[in-house]
C-alpha positions in Angstrom: 28.0 -18.2 13.1 25.5 -18.0 10.3 23.5 -14.8 10.4 19.8 -15.4 10.2 17.7 -13.4 7.8 15.5 -10.9 9.5 11.9 -11.3 8.3 9.5 -8.5 7.9 6.4 -8.8 10.0 3.2 -9.7 8.3 0.7 -7.0 8.5 -3.0 -8.1 8.9 -5.8 -6.2 7.3 -9.5 -7.1 7.6 -9.8 -7.8 3.9 -7.3 -10.7 4.2 -10.2 -12.7 5.7 -11.7 -12.8 2.2 -9.7 -16.0 1.6 -11.2 -18.1 4.4 -14.6 -16.6 3.6 -14.2 -17.9 0.0 -13.5 -21.3 1.4 -16.5 -21.0 3.7 -18.8 -20.3 0.7 -17.4 -23.3 -1.1 -18.4 -25.5 1.8 -21.8 -23.9 2.1 -22.5 -24.4 -1.6 -21.4 -28.0 -1.4 -23.3 -29.1 1.6 -26.5 -27.2 0.8 -26.7 -27.9 -2.9 -30.2 -29.5 -2.6 -31.9 -26.6 -0.9 -34.3 -24.8 -3.2 -37.2 -22.3 -2.8 -39.7 -22.7 -5.7 -41.9 -19.9 -7.0 -39.5 -17.1 -6.3 -38.2 -14.9 -9.1 -34.7 -14.7 -7.7 -33.2 -13.4 -10.9 -35.3 -10.2 -10.9 -34.6 -9.6 -7.2 -30.9 -10.1 -7.7 -30.9 -7.4 -10.4 -32.7 -4.9 -8.2 -30.7 -5.6 -5.1 -27.4 -5.6 -7.1 -28.2 -2.1 -8.5 -29.1 -0.7 -5.0 -26.1 -2.3 -3.4 -23.8 -0.9 -6.1 -25.2 2.6 -5.6 -24.8 2.5 -1.8 -21.3 1.1 -2.0 -20.2 3.8 -4.5 -21.6 6.5 -2.2 -19.8 5.0 0.8 -16.4 4.7 -1.0 -16.8 8.3 -2.3 -17.1 9.4 1.3 -14.2 7.3 2.4 -11.9 8.5 -0.4 -12.9 12.1 0.3 -11.8 11.6 3.9 -8.5 10.0 2.9 -7.8 12.9 0.5 -8.4 15.5 3.2 -6.2 13.6 5.6 -3.4 13.3 3.1 -3.5 17.0 2.3 -3.7 18.2 5.9 -0.9 15.8 7.0 1.4 17.0 4.2 0.7 20.7 4.9 1.4 20.2 8.6 4.7 18.4 8.0 5.8 21.1 5.6 5.2 23.8 8.1 7.0 21.8 10.9 10.0 21.7 8.5 9.8 25.4 8.0 9.7 26.0 11.8 12.7 23.9 12.4 14.7 25.7 9.7 13.7 29.2 10.9 14.6 28.3 14.5 18.2 27.9 13.5 18.4 31.6 13.0 17.0 32.4 16.5 19.6 31.1 18.8 21.0 27.7 19.7 18.9 27.3 22.9 15.7 28.1 21.0 16.7 25.8 18.1 17.2 22.9 20.6 13.9 23.6 22.2 12.0 23.5 18.9 14.0 20.3 17.9 12.7 18.6 21.0 9.1 19.8 20.6 9.0 18.6 17.0 10.3 15.2 18.1 7.8 15.0 20.9 4.9 16.1 18.6 5.9 13.6 15.9 6.1 10.7 18.3 2.7 11.4 19.9 0.9 12.0 16.6 2.4 8.8 15.1 1.6 6.7 18.1 -1.9 8.1 18.7 -2.8 8.7 15.1 -6.6 8.3 15.5 -6.5 10.6 18.6 -4.7 13.5 17.1 -5.7 15.8 19.9 -3.0 14.1 22.0 -0.5 16.3 20.2 -1.9 19.5 21.5 0.5 19.8 24.5 3.5 19.6 22.3 2.1 22.0 19.8 1.1 24.6 22.3 4.5 24.1 24.0 6.1 25.7 21.0 4.3 28.9 21.8 5.8 28.7 25.3 9.3 28.2 23.9 9.1 31.5 22.0 10.4 33.1 25.2 13.8 31.6 24.3 14.0 33.4 20.9 17.2 35.3 20.4 16.2 38.5 18.5 19.2 40.9 18.2 19.4 41.7 14.5 16.9 42.8 11.8 17.2 39.3 10.1 16.3 37.7 13.3 13.2 39.9 13.6 12.1 38.8 10.2 12.8 35.2 11.0 10.8 35.5 14.3 7.8 37.0 12.5 7.9 34.3 9.9 8.2 31.7 12.6 5.1 32.9 14.4 3.1 33.3 11.2 3.8 29.7 10.1 3.1 28.4 13.7 -0.3 30.0 13.5 -0.9 28.4 10.1 -0.5 24.9 11.6 -3.6 25.3 13.8 -6.3 25.1 11.1 -4.7 21.9 9.8 -4.5 20.4 13.2 -8.2 21.2 13.9 -9.1 19.6 10.5 -7.1 16.5 11.3 -8.6 16.2 14.8 -12.1 16.5 13.3 -11.6 14.1 10.4 -9.9 11.5 12.5 -13.0 11.2 14.6 -15.4 11.1 11.7 -16.5 7.7 10.5 -19.1 6.6 8.0 -22.6 7.1 9.4 -24.0 4.0 11.0 -27.1 4.3 8.7 -25.0 4.1 5.6 -23.1 1.1 6.9 -26.4 -0.5 7.9 -27.7 -0.1 4.3 -24.5 -1.6 2.9 -24.7 -4.6 5.2 -28.5 -5.1 4.7 -28.3 -5.0 0.9 -25.1 -7.0 0.7 -26.5 -9.7 3.1 -29.7 -9.8 1.0 -27.7 -10.2 -2.2 -25.8 -13.2 -0.7 -29.1 -14.8 0.4 -30.6 -14.3 -3.1 -27.5 -15.7 -4.8 -27.7 -18.7 -2.5 -31.4 -19.3 -3.4 -30.7 -18.9 -7.1 -28.2 -21.8 -7.3 -29.0 -24.7 -9.5 -26.2 -25.4 -12.0 -22.5 -25.1 -12.2 -22.7 -21.4 -13.4 -25.1 -20.2 -10.6 -23.1 -22.2 -8.0 -19.9 -20.5 -9.1 -21.7 -17.1 -9.2 -22.8 -17.6 -5.6 -19.3 -18.4 -4.4 -17.5 -15.6 -6.3 -20.0 -12.8 -5.8 -20.7 -13.6 -2.2 -16.9 -13.5 -1.5 -16.7 -10.2 -3.4 -19.4 -8.7 -1.2 -17.6 -9.8 2.0 -14.4 -8.3 0.6 -16.1 -5.0 0.0 -17.4 -5.0 3.6 -13.9 -5.8 5.0 -11.9 -3.3 2.9 -14.6 -0.7 3.8 -13.9 -1.2 7.5 -10.1 -1.0 6.9 -10.5 2.4 5.2 -13.0 3.6 7.8 -10.6 2.6 10.7 -7.6 4.3 9.0 -5.7 1.0 8.5 -5.0 1.7 4.8 -3.4 4.5 2.8 -3.3 7.6 4.8 -1.5 6.2 7.8 1.4 5.3 5.5 1.6 8.9 4.5 1.9 9.9 8.2 4.6 7.3 8.7 6.6 8.6 5.7 6.3 12.3 6.9 7.3 11.3 10.4 10.4 9.5 9.1 11.4 12.6 7.2 11.0 14.8 10.2 13.0 12.5 12.5 15.8 12.5 9.9 15.7 16.3 9.5 16.0 17.0 13.2 18.7 14.4 13.7 16.7 12.1 15.9 16.5 8.3 15.7 13.4 7.2 14.0 10.6 6.2 16.4 8.0 3.5 15.7 5.2 2.1 17.9 5.6 -1.7 18.0 2.2 -2.1 16.4 3.4 -0.6 13.0 6.7 -2.4 12.6 5.1 -4.6 9.9 4.5 -1.5 7.8 8.0 0.0 7.8 11.3 -0.9 6.2 14.1 -1.1 8.8 17.8 -0.8 7.8 20.4 -3.2 9.1 22.7 -1.6 11.7 20.6 1.4 12.4 19.2 2.2 15.9 15.5 2.8 16.3 13.3 4.0 19.1 10.6 1.4 19.5 7.5 2.2 21.7 6.0 -0.7 23.6 3.0 -0.4 25.8 3.6 -1.5 29.4 0.3 -2.7 30.9 1.8 -2.7 34.4 2.3 1.1 34.4 -0.4 1.9 31.9 1.8 3.8 29.4 4.3 3.3 26.7 8.0 2.7 27.2 10.5 3.6 24.5 13.5 1.4 23.9 16.6 2.1 21.7 17.2 -1.0 19.7 19.7 -1.7 16.8 18.2 -3.6 13.9 20.2 -6.8 13.8 19.5 -10.6 13.8 18.3 -10.4 17.4 15.9 -7.5 16.8 12.7 -9.6 16.7 13.8 -11.7 19.6 14.3 -8.6 21.8 11.0 -7.2 20.7 9.2 -10.4 21.6 11.1 -10.5 24.9 10.0 -7.0 25.8 6.4 -7.7 24.8 6.4 -10.7 27.2 7.7 -8.6 30.0 5.2 -5.8 29.4 
């Protein structure tokens, strides 16, 4: 039997809509080539609006990049401390070590699945404090390890609070409104300014670029780009460290690289019960078929 090649799922971002938008502007330009507004200095207005639009866009992207930078730093710091907790727990008894292993697994699953609702990981995080009752402290070395464990556990809290706050923070509606207003006005002015091949081409290209800016801005604001990939990478490392099969929500399968023959835990939301079910699936030629089958059943 010939083995079929497993295709990686195509991941859709909003800015991919730039291509059909480009085609739309081509059609608009073609079918409205005779529309003109005389007596309007469109060139001057284009210059002014372009300057203002560029300024507002630069401010918006500065805000978005600052947010991404904070998220990356906080996620990396949190992951590093979880690794330290796991390593220290090995010195504090097998039962405690197993408890921490399960807590880190639970916490990593929840924060990967509900990335934009980071507060969902609180239960697993505070559960680690409850598990300290199982610490085995019989030697001076274990006393030192226990002190270090509790200190690092306390250090995670500020990073968690920062992540919870930043995840909920979006670009102010007034800033977005200014972007859309100026961008829309620029497209209208470019449309009015058409008249020859150059200005027609300028209308199509620049209008498409404005729409592209809008869409990629929304992708960054909705955490679809960049920082989520950092969280996925850190989660994979944590699963590997604690010896657990990697978990992925079905919605992010298009962003990850799966290895043939490995078993993965795939989370699929079941509408009938209102929560996610986790399935252990080997990555083989029937993987996509089984995922689609489970999706139809849910």
